[in-house]
Residue, then its C-alpha position, 0 to 999 in steps of 0.5 A: x850225517x849222524x853217526x852215533x846211532x851207527x855202529x859199522x859207520x863210527x866204528x870206520x870213522x874211528x879206524x880212519x881218523x887213528x890210524x890218522x894219528x899214527x896209530x898202527x894198530x886199531x881195534x875194537x871190541x864191546x866194553x864187557x867183562x874180560x873172563x879169559x883174561x881174568x882167570x888168567x890173572x888170579x891164576x897168576x896172583x894165587x901163584x904170587x908171580x905178582x911179586x910185590x907190584x900193588x897194582x897188580x895185587x887189586x881184584x880180578x873184579x875191577x882189572x877185567x871189566x871196563x865198566x869199573x872205569x866208566x859206567x856208560x861204556x859201550x866199547x873200547x877201542x884199542x889202539x897199537x903203535x910201534x916203539x920200535x927204535x932199532x937194534x941195540x948197538x954193540x956194548x962196546x963203551x961198557x954202558x948199561x942196556x936200557x930196554x927199547x921202549x925207553x930210549x925215548x920219551x916217557x910213553x905215558x905222556x906222549x900217548x895221552x896228548x895224541x889220545x886227546x886230541x885223537x878224541x877231540x877229532x872224533x867229536x868234531x867229525x860225529x858232530x856230537x860229544x862222547x863220553x870217553x876215557x883215553x889212558x895207556x897203561x895208567x888205569x886198572x884194566x887188563x889192556x893187552x886182554x883187551x886188544x886180543x879180544x880187539x884183534x890187536x895180536x895173540x899172547x906169545x909164549x913171553x906173554x906179549x902181545x904179538x901182532x902178525x904184522x908188526x911183531x910185539x914192539x908196540x905200547x897199547x892205548x886205549x879209548x873206553x866210549x859210550x858208542x856202540x861199535x862194531x866189535x872186530x874179532x879177536x886176534x888170533x896167531x901161534x908161536x908154532x913149536x918156537x920156545x926161543x923166548x923160554x929157552x933164551x930168558x936169563x933167569x929162567x923167568x918164563x915158567x910155562x907158555x905165556x906165565x911170567x913170574x916177575x920175580x924172576x923178571x929183570x924188567x921187574x927186578x930193575x924197575x918195578x922192584x924198590x928192594x934189594x936185586x937176589x945177590x943169586x940173580x945179579x950175574x943173570x941181570x947182564x949189562x941190562x941197567x933198565x929193563x930187559x928186551x931178551x925174549x922180544x930179541x929173540x922172536x922171530x916175527x920181530x927179527x922178520x916184522x919190527x919196523x922203526x917207529x914213526x913217531x919221533x919221540x921214541x927214537x934214541x935222540x929224544x932220550x936217554x938212548x940205548x946204553x947209560x955211562x955207568x960212571x956218571x949215573x952213580x956219580x947222581x947223589x940227590x933226587x933233584x940231580x936225578x929228575x934233572x936228567x931223566x925227567x920226561x923219560x921213563x927212566x924215573x921209573x925205579x927212583x934215583x937209588x933203583x937206577x944206581x942199584x942197577x948201574x952197580x949190578x951192570x958194573x960188577x958183571x961187566x967187571x968195570x975197573x974204570x969205574x972203581x973209583x965212583x962204586x968206593x964213593x958210594x959205598x962211602x956217601x951215598x945216602x941210600x943203604x940200598x946204592x952202597x950194598x950194591x956197590x960193595x958187590x961190585x967191587x967184590x965183583x971186581x975184585x979190588x978196593x979191599x981196604x975200601x970195604x973193610x973201612x966201610x964195614x967198621x962205618x956201616x950201621x945198616x945190617x943188610x948193606x954190612x952182609x953186602x960188604x962182608x961178602x963182598x970182601x970174601x970176592x975182593x979178598x978171599x979174606x973171610x976174616x970179616x966175615 
């Protein structure tokens, strides 16, 4: 039976096969401009809240229109897959906390492989070739807006998409297809009077319901940010070495609805897990070592210098005296001034290494890094003589 001209039958088939492929959520919307999401993006961009994320500064007309990605597009199939790996164990050993989505393998590659198989499966079931483009968080499209319109959830105050059955710990993927499919109703729901995510955000990044200022968000600061973590925000980063889950952890939907992912690739055993050993990360001196350790996981995103920068901040916040020797080594010999400067800050927070800091001040050629060393000397020794 040819279902390519049957919007109801084709939709039913797609939902059935997507569920069989392991996707927890499936919905359909028409491949029309995402006007509401586009206007929300425009206001956010104009407010300067996109920081230096170039991909979020792209024209709204591009990001909000599925047909810019595929001219023949008629429908967008939005898919959700839970990545929830469980609760964080207590940080008894002074590790660097990792956001849950990054405990396992890189979701881009994991989901892409299943999307490719799903497309093949659909073509076989339909008995016809279809033009389809599959992706997850890798093309210029407002995927959350498309998913909301496809019925996968509603926008919470923390700007996450929340599904009433599984919460917000899920990845979004899409298949843009040239099939006319019966669309779903948009997702609905409400946070009610709850403002826990806004109240508990460590840096106050949630400026209004659904509006997150990336410049303050710990996830941005520790992942997409390529420069320094502003000194005034470092203390608020706490022990987060990669990303942040606070606004999702406190969400009542997640407290009652989150269930562990059925995809083994997202388990703690498949990747770096919930914590990074601070000293081990700080000993990485080359990109080759970094890739060898973290290849195939999301932790490669900030690059070697970015991840070491984060671990320096965690060491300073936790006042990890056992990390002092490796922090001193970072200060004197790491090839990145970004790492050297944050190592200096950490040593100042711990309140040790006055001699190492003074020696580094005499040898340091980078102006920003020298400023960090001088600031750390005040913290470490109460001695502003080099300030």
